[in-house]
N, C-alpha and C positions, 0 to 999 in steps of 0.2 A: 679631759679624761680624769676619772676619779679613782686611780689605782690605790687601793688600800694595801699597805704593807702587811703581810701575814707571815707567820712562822712557816718555814718551808715544810714542816711536818703536817701542816694543815692543807687541805685540798679546797680548791675554789671552782665553782661552776660559773661560767661567764657567758655573756652574750656580746657579740661584736656587731656593729652596724657597718656594713661594707659600703664602698663608694657607689655601688649600684642600688643601694637602699635595702639589700637583702640582710638577713640576720644569720649569724653563725654562732653555734653553741659549742662549747668545749669545756674541758677540765684541765687543771694544772695545779702544781704545788709551788709554782714560781710565776705569778701572773705578769709581772713587768717584763720578764724575759720572754715569756710566751707571746705577748703582744708584739714585741719587737720581731720575733720570728715570723709571726703572721704578716707583718708589714714589710718583710724582706730586709730588715736591718741586721738580722742575725740569721745564720743558717738554720733551716728547719721551718716549721710552720706548715699549715695545710695548703695543699695545691689550690684549693678553692679560694682561700683568702689572698694568696699571692696573686691570683688571677683577677680578683675582684676588689683589691685594696686600693687605697689605704683603708684600714679598718679602725673604728673607734670603739672603745669600751663603753657599753651603755648599761650593763647590769653585771653584778657579781654577787655570789652567795657563798659564804664559807660553810664547809662541811667538816665533819670530824675525821674522815678517812677517805681513801680512794674508792672503796666500795660504795659508800654513801654518795659520793660525788658522781660516780658512774650511773647510779640509779636515778639521781636527780637529773642528770644530763639527758637520760632516756626520756624521763617525764617531760622535760622542757622541749626536746626535739619532737615529741608526739603532739605538742600543743599546736593550735592554729596560729597563724601569724597575728591575728587579732588578740589572742590570749597572751602571746609573747609581748606584744606592745603594752597591754594592760599590766603585765608583770613589771615591765620597765618603768611605766608611769607610777606604779604604786610602791616602788622601792625607795 
């Protein structure tokens, strides 16, 4: 896992690879904590990732604010799986 420490005022768009090889996209301003939530180490996290975990961080992209992160998350979620894999490989 290549968690990059970021200022909590910055927002991150991220992709996780789940145990069933699915990809999950989300946003956060505290990446390390959020991954722990997804993997059930802390309270919180998406129901999907708790059910399909453990999950591994495979992509992250810093953004300037929550609005930008949300828009980018929408773009990534709209991509095909093949495009998401290409995004991961080219990062």
